[in-house]
N, C-alpha and C positions, 0 to 999 in steps of 0.2 A: 632633677636637684643632687648635687653630689652626696649630701647627707640623706640617706631613704632610712632608714630605720637608727633611734640613739636611746640609750637607758643612762639613766643615771638618777643620781641621788638629787632628793627635791629639797630646795631652799625657799619655805615659803614666805611671803609678802602678803601685804595687804592690800586696801583700796590708796588709790591716789597717790603714789611712790612715784615724789618727783626725778624730775631729771638732775635736779639739786642735790637730791642723796648719791645718786648713780654716778654723777661725774661733777662733784663742788665747782664752784666758778673759781673759786682760791686756787685751783689747780691747775692752771693753766701754766704752760712753759716748762714743765719737769718732762720728764721721757715718760714713755709710756707704762712704762712699770711703777713708777710713783705716783704718778696721775691715778693709777689703779688703784694703789693701796688706800685711798682714801676713799672707794667705792662702798657706799651706804653707811658709812661710819657714823653719820648722825642718827641711823636709826638700828642699826647691827653694827657696831663697832667692832666685831670680832667677825665678820663676814670676809674681808679680804683676805685675811690671814689663815681664813679655813675653809675657804670653797677648792675645792678640788677640778679639775681639767675635767671635762662631762659632765659636772652638774649642771642641774634644771633649775630655774626661776619659775615658780608659780606663784602668780600675782592674783589680785581681785580685778577690780576693776579699775580703767583711767591710768594702767601700770604705763609709766612714764611721761607722766602731764609736767606741764612746762615749757621751760625753754626750749629752743632748737639745735642746742649743744648735742655732738653726737654720741651721747651719754654710752651708747652699744658699744663704742671701741673700750670703755673700762671693761666691759664684760668679755669683749672679744681676749684683753689682754688676762684676764685671769682664768679665759680657759673655758668659762659657761658655753653650754651646748644650745642652748636656746633658751626662750622665755614662752611660757605658756598662760594665757589671764585670760578673763572675764571679756575684757576690753581694753583697749591700748589710747593712750595720747596720741593722735594723728601725726603728730610730727616723729614723734618716736618711733612709731610704727614704721614711717618711710625711709627716716633715717637709717634705720635696722638693717632694712633690705637692702639700702643703698649701700650699706658697708659690708654685705653678705653675711649678714646675722640673723637668721632665722628665729621669725616670731610666729605664733599661733593665737587666733581666738578661740577659746572654748569655751561655752557657757558651762555656768557649771563647775569650771575647773576647779576654782578654790576650794569652796565645800568636798570637791574628792579627794583632796589629798593633807596628809598630815607632813610637819616636818621631818625630814628624812627618809618619807616611803620612796620606792624604788618605781620609778616610771619610766615606761616603754612607749616612745613618740613614732610612728609610721608616719612620714610626710608625705608619702606620695597617696597611701587613701586616709590621711587624716586620724585614723585613728591612734586613741591615746590611751593605755593601761596603765590603773595601778596594779603595779605586782604583788605588792603585799595584801592588797583586798581582792583582786581580780574585775575591780570595778573597770568598764569601758566606755568614754566618752568618744565624740566625733569633733574634731575642730571642722572651723569653717574653712570652704577651699581657698587658696591665695588665687590672688589674680593672675593670668597668664604671664603678664610683664613680671610681676614678685618673684616667681618660678623661674624664667629666664635672668632674670637678674642673680639670683642666690646660686644657680646651677653654674654659672661661671665665678662665684666668689665676690662680687659686689659689682656695681655700676663701672667701675673703672677698668677693671676685667673686659667686662661684658663690650664696653666701649673699643677697648682694645682689640677684642677679637672680633667684633663686626666693621670697625674701621680700619685695621691694621696696628702694628705694632709700629711707635716713630722709631726713627735710628736711635742707636746705642746714646748719642749726643744729645737729642731731643728728650723734650717731655710734652705731653699733652697738656694745653693750657689749664684745663680743668685738672687733672693730676696736680702740675705744680701748686694751684691756689689750694686746693689741699693740704699738700704738703706743710704750707706756709699756715695754717690754721691751726694744724697739731705743733 
């Protein structure tokens, strides 16, 4: 993985945070920055304006449940380093990895942190430390394919690396489709 260890301030969210909170459907079509300004507005109106690059989200169970929209794109735009949660919605988890955004499942993570705590995450070992309390946790290992995708910064960079870069005046069909979606 390109990121082996990160430290960041914790933003704590509860159970069943939906993709509608992370990327509201009414924000499609704007620039990534405009779209990201609505991130979490329904449940934490101050989040998008106060989150800082490197901050980490700690969630409860079923983080990112809901629709298949690529909600992690808003978190990437805002500079969030990763999301750690007790569990994830399956589509959000897969979309996050595909976009090159790290997410880790760690049972008990929600109860181990308070808002504003400092977290240190070692992606290679899976160790997660609450720097404020000293509490250590162990995340579930990511599947090998997820590690490969994250190490390249997402599925598109991985495909380009494995299958070659298109000529400058061409795009991979999948990249063109993604660009049109955003």
